[in-house]
ROBALUM-116050 format. One record per residue (C-alpha): residue number from 1; x, y, z. Coordinates in steps of 0.5 Angstrom, whole numbers, padded with zeros to 4 digits. Layout:
REM ROBALUM-116050
SITE | num | x | y | z
SITE | NUM | X | Y | Z
...
This chain:
REM ROBALUM-116050
SITE | num | x | y | z
SITE | 1 | 0062 | -0162 | 0028
SITE | 2 | 0068 | -0168 | 0026
SITE | 3 | 0068 | -0172 | 0033
SITE | 4 | 0075 | -0176 | 0029
SITE | 5 | 0078 | -0169 | 0029
SITE | 6 | 0075 | -0166 | 0036
SITE | 7 | 0077 | -0173 | 0039
SITE | 8 | 0085 | -0172 | 0037
SITE | 9 | 0085 | -0164 | 0038
SITE | 10 | 0083 | -0166 | 0045
SITE | 11 | 0089 | -0171 | 0046
SITE | 12 | 0094 | -0168 | 0042
SITE | 13 | 0093 | -0161 | 0044
SITE | 14 | 0090 | -0161 | 0051
SITE | 15 | 0092 | -0169 | 0054
SITE | 16 | 0084 | -0170 | 0054
SITE | 17 | 0082 | -0177 | 0052
SITE | 18 | 0075 | -0178 | 0049
SITE | 19 | 0071 | -0183 | 0049
SITE | 20 | 0066 | -0185 | 0044
SITE | 21 | 0060 | -0184 | 0049
SITE | 22 | 0063 | -0177 | 0051
SITE | 23 | 0064 | -0176 | 0043
SITE | 24 | 0057 | -0178 | 0042
SITE | 25 | 0054 | -0173 | 0048
SITE | 26 | 0058 | -0168 | 0045
SITE | 27 | 0055 | -0169 | 0039
SITE | 28 | 0048 | -0169 | 0041
SITE | 29 | 0049 | -0162 | 0045
SITE | 30 | 0052 | -0159 | 0039
SITE | 31 | 0046 | -0161 | 0035
SITE | 32 | 0040 | -0158 | 0040
SITE | 33 | 0044 | -0152 | 0041
SITE | 34 | 0044 | -0150 | 0033
SITE | 35 | 0037 | -0153 | 0033
SITE | 36 | 0034 | -0148 | 0040
SITE | 37 | 0039 | -0142 | 0037
SITE | 38 | 0036 | -0143 | 0030
SITE | 39 | 0029 | -0144 | 0032
SITE | 40 | 0027 | -0141 | 0040
SITE | 41 | 0032 | -0137 | 0043
SITE | 42 | 0038 | -0133 | 0041
SITE | 43 | 0044 | -0137 | 0045
SITE | 44 | 0051 | -0137 | 0040
SITE | 45 | 0053 | -0132 | 0035
SITE | 46 | 0058 | -0139 | 0033
SITE | 47 | 0054 | -0143 | 0029
SITE | 48 | 0059 | -0145 | 0024
SITE | 49 | 0060 | -0153 | 0025
SITE | 50 | 0067 | -0152 | 0025
SITE | 51 | 0067 | -0147 | 0029
SITE | 52 | 0063 | -0149 | 0034
SITE | 53 | 0067 | -0154 | 0035
SITE | 54 | 0074 | -0151 | 0036
SITE | 55 | 0071 | -0144 | 0039
SITE | 56 | 0066 | -0148 | 0044
SITE | 57 | 0068 | -0155 | 0044
SITE | 58 | 0076 | -0154 | 0044
SITE | 59 | 0076 | -0148 | 0048
SITE | 60 | 0072 | -0151 | 0054
SITE | 61 | 0077 | -0158 | 0054
SITE | 62 | 0083 | -0153 | 0054
SITE | 63 | 0082 | -0152 | 0061
SITE | 64 | 0083 | -0159 | 0063
SITE | 65 | 0091 | -0158 | 0060
SITE | 66 | 0091 | -0152 | 0066
SITE | 67 | 0087 | -0153 | 0071
SITE | 68 | 0087 | -0159 | 0077
SITE | 69 | 0079 | -0160 | 0078
SITE | 70 | 0079 | -0164 | 0084
SITE | 71 | 0075 | -0169 | 0085
SITE | 72 | 0068 | -0169 | 0087
SITE | 73 | 0069 | -0161 | 0086
SITE | 74 | 0063 | -0156 | 0086
SITE | 75 | 0063 | -0151 | 0080
SITE | 76 | 0059 | -0147 | 0078
SITE | 77 | 0059 | -0143 | 0071
SITE | 78 | 0058 | -0135 | 0071
SITE | 79 | 0054 | -0133 | 0065
SITE | 80 | 0054 | -0139 | 0062
SITE | 81 | 0050 | -0138 | 0056
SITE | 82 | 0050 | -0144 | 0052
SITE | 83 | 0053 | -0148 | 0057
SITE | 84 | 0060 | -0146 | 0056
SITE | 85 | 0066 | -0149 | 0058
SITE | 86 | 0062 | -0152 | 0065
SITE | 87 | 0056 | -0157 | 0060
SITE | 88 | 0063 | -0160 | 0056
SITE | 89 | 0067 | -0160 | 0063
SITE | 90 | 0062 | -0164 | 0067
SITE | 91 | 0061 | -0168 | 0060
SITE | 92 | 0067 | -0170 | 0061
SITE | 93 | 0068 | -0171 | 0069
SITE | 94 | 0061 | -0173 | 0071
SITE | 95 | 0065 | -0173 | 0079
SITE | 96 | 0063 | -0165 | 0078
SITE | 97 | 0058 | -0161 | 0082
SITE | 98 | 0055 | -0156 | 0077
SITE | 99 | 0052 | -0151 | 0078
SITE | 100 | 0050 | -0147 | 0071
SITE | 101 | 0049 | -0140 | 0072
SITE | 102 | 0046 | -0134 | 0068
SITE | 103 | 0041 | -0128 | 0068
SITE | 104 | 0037 | -0130 | 0061
SITE | 105 | 0032 | -0135 | 0062
SITE | 106 | 0031 | -0137 | 0055
SITE | 107 | 0039 | -0140 | 0056
SITE | 108 | 0037 | -0144 | 0062
SITE | 109 | 0031 | -0146 | 0059
SITE | 110 | 0035 | -0149 | 0054
SITE | 111 | 0041 | -0152 | 0059
SITE | 112 | 0035 | -0155 | 0063
SITE | 113 | 0034 | -0159 | 0057
SITE | 114 | 0041 | -0161 | 0055
SITE | 115 | 0041 | -0164 | 0062
SITE | 116 | 0035 | -0168 | 0061
SITE | 117 | 0037 | -0170 | 0055
SITE | 118 | 0044 | -0171 | 0057
SITE | 119 | 0042 | -0175 | 0064
SITE | 120 | 0046 | -0171 | 0068
SITE | 121 | 0047 | -0172 | 0075
SITE | 122 | 0049 | -0167 | 0080
SITE | 123 | 0047 | -0160 | 0076
SITE | 124 | 0043 | -0155 | 0078
SITE | 125 | 0041 | -0150 | 0073
SITE | 126 | 0040 | -0143 | 0076
SITE | 127 | 0037 | -0136 | 0073
SITE | 128 | 0040 | -0131 | 0077
SITE | 129 | 0045 | -0125 | 0077
SITE | 130 | 0052 | -0126 | 0079
SITE | 131 | 0051 | -0120 | 0084
SITE | 132 | 0045 | -0123 | 0087
SITE | 133 | 0048 | -0130 | 0088
SITE | 134 | 0054 | -0127 | 0091
SITE | 135 | 0050 | -0125 | 0097
SITE | 136 | 0045 | -0131 | 0097
SITE | 137 | 0047 | -0136 | 0103
SITE | 138 | 0046 | -0141 | 0098
SITE | 139 | 0052 | -0139 | 0094
SITE | 140 | 0057 | -0135 | 0096
SITE | 141 | 0063 | -0137 | 0098
SITE | 142 | 0060 | -0145 | 0097
SITE | 143 | 0065 | -0147 | 0090
SITE | 144 | 0072 | -0150 | 0090
SITE | 145 | 0071 | -0147 | 0082
SITE | 146 | 0069 | -0141 | 0079
SITE | 147 | 0069 | -0140 | 0071
SITE | 148 | 0067 | -0135 | 0067
SITE | 149 | 0067 | -0134 | 0059
SITE | 150 | 0067 | -0128 | 0056
SITE | 151 | 0063 | -0124 | 0061
SITE | 152 | 0067 | -0117 | 0063
SITE | 153 | 0073 | -0114 | 0064
SITE | 154 | 0076 | -0117 | 0071
SITE | 155 | 0075 | -0111 | 0074
SITE | 156 | 0069 | -0113 | 0074
SITE | 157 | 0068 | -0119 | 0073
SITE | 158 | 0073 | -0121 | 0079
SITE | 159 | 0066 | -0118 | 0084
SITE | 160 | 0062 | -0123 | 0080
SITE | 161 | 0067 | -0129 | 0081
SITE | 162 | 0070 | -0128 | 0088
SITE | 163 | 0064 | -0128 | 0093
SITE | 164 | 0061 | -0135 | 0090
SITE | 165 | 0068 | -0138 | 0091
SITE | 166 | 0071 | -0142 | 0097
SITE | 167 | 0078 | -0139 | 0100
SITE | 168 | 0083 | -0144 | 0098
SITE | 169 | 0079 | -0144 | 0092
SITE | 170 | 0080 | -0142 | 0085
SITE | 171 | 0077 | -0138 | 0080
SITE | 172 | 0078 | -0138 | 0073
SITE | 173 | 0077 | -0132 | 0067
SITE | 174 | 0078 | -0134 | 0060
SITE | 175 | 0081 | -0128 | 0057
SITE | 176 | 0083 | -0126 | 0050
SITE | 177 | 0089 | -0122 | 0048
SITE | 178 | 0088 | -0117 | 0053
SITE | 179 | 0089 | -0121 | 0059
SITE | 180 | 0096 | -0118 | 0061
SITE | 181 | 0093 | -0111 | 0061
SITE | 182 | 0086 | -0113 | 0065
SITE | 183 | 0090 | -0117 | 0070
SITE | 184 | 0094 | -0110 | 0071
SITE | 185 | 0089 | -0106 | 0072
SITE | 186 | 0085 | -0112 | 0077
SITE | 187 | 0089 | -0111 | 0081
SITE | 188 | 0086 | -0107 | 0087
SITE | 189 | 0079 | -0111 | 0086
SITE | 190 | 0083 | -0117 | 0086
SITE | 191 | 0086 | -0115 | 0092
SITE | 192 | 0080 | -0111 | 0095
SITE | 193 | 0075 | -0118 | 0094
SITE | 194 | 0081 | -0123 | 0096
SITE | 195 | 0084 | -0126 | 0091
SITE | 196 | 0091 | -0126 | 0088
SITE | 197 | 0093 | -0128 | 0080
SITE | 198 | 0097 | -0135 | 0081
SITE | 199 | 0098 | -0136 | 0073
SITE | 200 | 0096 | -0134 | 0066
SITE | 201 | 0096 | -0140 | 0061
SITE | 202 | 0096 | -0139 | 0055
SITE | 203 | 0092 | -0143 | 0050
SITE | 204 | 0092 | -0143 | 0042
SITE | 205 | 0087 | -0146 | 0039
SITE | 206 | 0087 | -0150 | 0032
SITE | 207 | 0086 | -0145 | 0026
SITE | 208 | 0085 | -0140 | 0030
SITE | 209 | 0090 | -0133 | 0030
SITE | 210 | 0089 | -0130 | 0036
SITE | 211 | 0091 | -0133 | 0043
SITE | 212 | 0087 | -0135 | 0049
SITE | 213 | 0088 | -0134 | 0056
SITE | 214 | 0086 | -0137 | 0063
SITE | 215 | 0087 | -0133 | 0068
SITE | 216 | 0087 | -0137 | 0075
SITE | 217 | 0086 | -0133 | 0081
SITE | 218 | 0086 | -0136 | 0088
SITE | 219 | 0081 | -0134 | 0094
SITE | 220 | 0086 | -0132 | 0099
SITE | 221 | 0082 | -0130 | 0104
SITE | 222 | 0074 | -0128 | 0105
SITE | 223 | 0072 | -0123 | 0101
SITE | 224 | 0068 | -0117 | 0106
SITE | 225 | 0061 | -0118 | 0107
SITE | 226 | 0059 | -0112 | 0103
SITE | 227 | 0061 | -0115 | 0097
SITE | 228 | 0059 | -0117 | 0091
SITE | 229 | 0055 | -0110 | 0091
SITE | 230 | 0048 | -0107 | 0088
SITE | 231 | 0046 | -0111 | 0081
SITE | 232 | 0049 | -0107 | 0076
SITE | 233 | 0054 | -0103 | 0080
SITE | 234 | 0060 | -0107 | 0079
SITE | 235 | 0059 | -0105 | 0071
SITE | 236 | 0058 | -0098 | 0073
SITE | 237 | 0062 | -0097 | 0078
SITE | 238 | 0069 | -0102 | 0078
SITE | 239 | 0073 | -0102 | 0084
SITE | 240 | 0079 | -0098 | 0081
SITE | 241 | 0085 | -0094 | 0086
SITE | 242 | 0080 | -0088 | 0085
SITE | 243 | 0074 | -0091 | 0087
């Protein structure tokens, strides 16, 4: 990973200034991730250093260009995997109170080590399915910002994210070129769960042909108590008009 190029792209494309200390933390993160990926756990299919730089780090940084994250915001990254975008956001904005959630214990073990190695404060790592967390008093409607990248189709993802979000907060779904189609398909689910799409930002990454999108969903009212449904149900039976 070329730190100077990463810093230049972050500044030019997304208006994010990366200090030398932040760059070093990101480099440590990349090294540790690739080492774990090779020797201990399957964290990512993206292992080429240039691709890691663009498709993991710059992709995460792109949120700052389009999303206003309040000072000291409580932010949860659902299905975070190797920590993208949540851990990158925290490294750049230490004021964020971060929760990293994934259902796979090997991934959360890696994340716990990264939090320790990078000496990050106010980070909670949780091994849980989103449906279980959404029904827990600890997490339900507790977050200002809820983010997810490549976790599920939007009608399903909405049921994972919106129960975790405070009324007045936002959910951000990081999507590929199917974003507009998924928004249309999720109309019923969003209405049912108390959300409303307020933006769909196009993101262009250097050297990546396909466009990425940030779908921003505002939580406009409390999610009904029966949602999320039991773990596994949203993916098998998405909230669609005929359901």
